[in-house]
C-alpha positions as CSV (number, residue, x, y, z in Angstrom):
1,M,2.4,-33.2,32.1
2,K,-0.1,-32.3,29.4
3,R,1.0,-31.0,26.0
4,M,-1.0,-28.0,24.6
5,S,-3.6,-28.4,21.9
6,V,-3.1,-26.2,18.8
7,A,-6.4,-24.4,19.6
8,W,-5.3,-23.7,23.2
9,V,-1.9,-22.4,22.1
10,M,-3.5,-20.1,19.5
11,C,-5.8,-18.7,22.2
12,L,-2.9,-18.1,24.6
13,M,-0.8,-16.5,21.9
14,A,-3.7,-14.3,20.9
15,S,-4.1,-13.1,24.5
16,S,-0.5,-12.1,24.6
17,L,-0.7,-10.0,21.4
18,L,-4.1,-8.3,21.6
19,A,-4.7,-5.4,23.8
20,S,-8.0,-5.1,25.8
21,P,-10.7,-3.9,23.4
22,M,-11.8,-1.5,26.1
23,E,-10.3,-0.4,29.4
24,R,-11.4,-2.4,32.4
25,V,-12.9,-0.3,35.2
26,W,-13.4,-1.2,38.8
27,A,-15.5,0.7,41.3
28,P,-13.5,2.3,44.1
29,D,-15.6,0.6,46.7
30,D,-15.3,-2.9,45.1
31,K,-13.3,-4.9,47.7
32,K,-13.5,-8.5,46.4
33,Y,-9.8,-8.7,45.7
34,S,-8.7,-7.0,48.8
35,D,-8.5,-10.4,50.4
36,P,-4.9,-11.6,49.7
37,V,-6.0,-15.2,49.1
38,K,-8.6,-14.1,46.5
39,L,-6.1,-11.7,45.0
40,K,-3.4,-14.4,44.7
41,L,-5.8,-16.8,42.9
42,Y,-7.0,-14.1,40.5
43,L,-3.4,-13.0,39.6
44,E,-2.2,-16.6,39.3
45,T,-5.0,-17.9,37.1
46,N,-6.3,-14.9,35.3
47,A,-4.7,-11.4,35.4
48,L,-1.1,-12.6,34.9
49,V,-2.0,-15.2,32.3
50,Y,-4.9,-13.9,30.2
51,G,-5.4,-10.4,31.6
52,Q,-2.9,-8.3,29.6
53,F,-3.7,-5.3,31.6
54,S,-2.8,-1.9,30.2
55,E,-0.8,0.5,32.4
56,S,-3.9,2.4,33.5
57,E,-5.8,-0.8,34.2
58,M,-3.0,-2.0,36.5
59,V,-3.1,1.2,38.4
60,N,-6.9,1.3,38.6
61,F,-7.0,-2.3,39.8
62,K,-4.5,-1.7,42.6
63,Q,-6.3,1.5,43.7
64,A,-9.9,0.0,43.5
65,F,-9.0,-2.8,45.8
66,S,-6.7,-0.9,48.1
67,I,-3.9,-3.4,47.6
68,K,-0.9,-2.6,49.7
69,D,2.5,-2.5,48.1
70,E,4.0,-5.1,50.4
71,T,1.1,-7.5,49.7
72,L,1.4,-7.2,45.9
73,R,5.2,-7.3,46.0
74,A,5.2,-10.5,48.0
75,L,2.7,-12.2,45.7
76,L,4.6,-11.1,42.5
77,M,7.9,-12.2,43.9
78,G,6.4,-15.5,44.7
79,F,5.2,-16.0,41.2
80,I,8.6,-14.9,39.8
81,R,10.5,-17.3,41.9
82,E,8.2,-20.2,41.1
83,D,7.8,-19.6,37.4
84,S,11.4,-18.7,36.7
85,A,12.3,-22.1,38.2
86,K,9.8,-23.8,35.9
87,T,10.9,-22.0,32.7
88,G,14.6,-21.5,33.4
89,W,14.1,-17.9,32.5
90,K,13.4,-19.0,28.9
91,W,10.5,-17.6,26.9
92,R,8.6,-20.9,26.3
93,L,5.3,-20.4,24.4
94,G,5.8,-22.9,21.5
95,F,3.3,-25.4,20.2
96,D,5.4,-28.3,21.7
97,E,5.7,-26.8,25.2
98,P,3.7,-28.4,28.1
99,R,0.7,-26.2,29.0
100,E,2.1,-25.7,32.5
101,I,5.3,-24.3,31.2
102,A,3.6,-22.0,28.7
103,I,1.4,-20.6,31.4
104,A,4.5,-20.1,33.6
105,S,6.2,-18.1,30.8
106,M,3.2,-15.8,30.5
107,R,2.8,-15.4,34.2
108,L,6.5,-14.7,34.7
109,R,6.5,-12.0,32.0
110,E,3.4,-10.3,33.4
111,A,4.6,-10.4,37.0
112,I,7.7,-8.5,36.0
113,K,5.5,-5.9,34.2
114,W,3.5,-5.4,37.4
115,M,6.5,-5.0,39.7
116,H,6.7,-1.2,39.1
117,L,3.3,-0.9,40.9
118,C,4.9,-1.8,44.2
119,A,8.6,-1.2,43.7
120,D,11.0,-0.3,46.6
121,T,14.7,0.0,46.6
122,E,15.2,-3.7,46.7
123,T,12.8,-4.2,43.9
124,K,14.8,-1.9,41.7
125,R,17.9,-3.8,42.4
126,F,16.1,-7.0,41.6
127,L,14.9,-5.6,38.2
128,M,18.3,-4.4,37.4
129,G,19.6,-7.9,38.1
130,I,17.3,-9.2,35.4
131,I,18.2,-6.5,33.0
132,T,21.9,-7.2,33.3
133,D,21.8,-11.0,33.2
134,N,22.6,-12.1,29.6
135,T,21.4,-15.7,30.4
136,I,17.8,-14.5,30.8
137,D,15.7,-14.3,27.6
138,D,15.1,-10.9,26.1
139,E,11.3,-11.1,26.6
140,F,11.9,-10.9,30.4
141,R,14.8,-8.5,30.3
142,N,12.8,-6.0,28.2
143,C,9.9,-6.1,30.6
144,A,12.2,-5.6,33.5
145,T,13.7,-2.6,31.7
146,N,10.3,-1.0,31.2
147,S,9.3,-1.6,34.9
148,Y,12.6,-0.2,36.1
149,M,12.4,2.9,34.1
150,K,8.9,3.6,35.4
151,V,10.1,3.8,39.0
152,A,13.7,4.9,38.8
153,D,14.6,8.5,39.5
154,A,16.3,10.7,36.9
155,Q,19.9,9.7,38.0
156,E,19.1,6.0,38.1
157,K,17.5,6.2,34.7
158,W,20.5,7.9,33.3
159,D,23.0,5.6,34.9
160,A,21.1,2.7,33.3
161,L,20.8,4.3,29.9
162,A,24.4,5.3,29.8
163,R,25.4,1.7,30.3
164,F,23.0,0.5,27.6
165,L,24.0,3.1,25.0
166,S,27.7,2.9,25.6
167,G,27.7,-0.8,24.9
168,E,28.9,-1.7,28.4
169,L,25.9,-4.0,28.7
170,K,24.9,-6.4,26.1
171,T,21.3,-5.4,25.5
172,T,18.4,-6.1,23.2
173,Y,15.7,-4.0,21.7
174,I,18.0,-1.0,21.6
175,Y,15.4,1.1,19.9
176,G,13.4,1.0,23.2
177,K,16.5,2.2,25.1
178,Y,16.9,5.2,22.8
179,L,13.2,6.0,23.3
180,H,13.8,6.0,27.1
181,A,16.6,8.4,26.6
182,M,14.4,10.7,24.6
183,Q,11.8,10.5,27.3
184,L,14.3,11.3,30.0
185,Y,15.5,14.3,27.9
186,D,12.0,15.7,28.0
187,E,11.6,15.1,31.7
188,V,14.8,17.0,32.7
189,K,13.9,20.3,31.0
190,E,15.1,22.2,34.1
191,D,18.6,20.5,33.9
192,P,20.4,21.8,30.7
193,Q,23.6,20.0,31.7
194,R,21.8,16.7,31.9
195,R,20.2,17.4,28.5
196,D,23.6,18.1,27.0
197,T,24.9,14.9,28.4
198,I,22.0,12.9,26.9
199,V,22.5,14.5,23.5
200,A,26.2,13.8,23.5
201,T,25.8,10.1,24.6
202,V,23.0,9.4,22.2
203,S,24.9,11.0,19.3
204,I,28.0,8.9,20.0
205,A,25.8,5.8,20.1
206,L,24.2,6.8,16.8
207,A,27.6,7.2,15.2
208,K,28.1,3.4,15.7
209,E,24.5,2.3,15.3
210,A,24.3,-0.7,12.9
211,D,20.5,-0.7,12.4
212,K,19.4,1.7,9.6
213,F,15.8,1.9,10.8
214,V,16.8,2.7,14.4
215,L,19.4,5.3,13.2
216,A,16.8,7.1,11.0
217,K,14.1,7.2,13.7
218,I,16.2,8.2,16.6
219,D,18.2,10.7,14.5
220,K,15.0,12.5,13.8
221,L,13.9,12.5,17.4
222,L,17.2,13.8,18.6
223,A,17.5,16.5,15.9
224,E,14.0,17.8,16.9
225,R,15.4,18.3,20.4
226,S,18.9,19.6,19.8
227,K,19.8,22.2,17.2
228,E,23.4,21.6,17.8
229,Y,23.1,17.9,16.9
230,A,20.8,18.7,14.0
231,E,23.5,20.9,12.4
232,S,26.5,18.8,13.4
233,A,29.1,17.1,11.2
234,Q,28.8,14.1,13.4
235,R,25.1,13.7,12.5
236,K,25.9,14.0,8.8
237,A,28.6,11.4,9.0
238,A,26.3,9.0,10.8
239,L,23.6,9.3,8.2
240,Q,26.0,9.0,5.3
241,R,26.9,5.5,6.4
242,F,23.4,4.5,5.2
243,N,23.0,7.1,2.5
244,L,20.3,8.8,4.6
245,Q,19.5,12.5,4.3
246,P,19.0,14.8,7.4
247,E,15.4,15.8,8.0
248,K,14.6,19.3,6.7
249,D,12.2,20.3,9.4
250,T,14.5,20.1,12.4
251,Q,14.6,23.0,14.8
């Protein structure tokens, strides 16, 4: 099994960090990847390794080639099974990793990102299984969280967020979970009771938040959405733990 050259590692790492300089566009009548065999090869050797597709590029790609949900789902699950076995669900992109394993890590991460394009009920259960498995590296769990939140309905989103913010589940990148809560608050504008529940849950979590940066950022976002929170003694007490001052321009 070949080890990776320094130059090759740098190239692979750069591809994982840099966004596409411009959006890829495919003609609606372009059918070259409509063939499942060609599609599998392209995903396996390019799109899921070097592609780094943006959200809109993923959607455009699927639409341009009229790719069926069941076809894409079967291919992605195949990659996930194969590459998780190779990597042991560990993010392995170091200079001393075999090239095959580094590629498998990249492909596994990207395949999880793509799953929301073809998700069904079973897919959502599968993604939640990744999210809640503490033996899986954070790189994959965070991607699974983002995919899940894109396809879950409002109740499913809230059930997940409530578990994250309550501390019931050991989770990482908590800042992202708070942002999902703010996004859900904006989505459920016709449901004041759900909004009140989100505010209450997030404010309780902030009262225990140990990260000063996260507290300051999410406090501002929540105060912009809730006058009651903005003026609450609970908010003042949470901020005082880090000698922070409430924003002056809250609603």
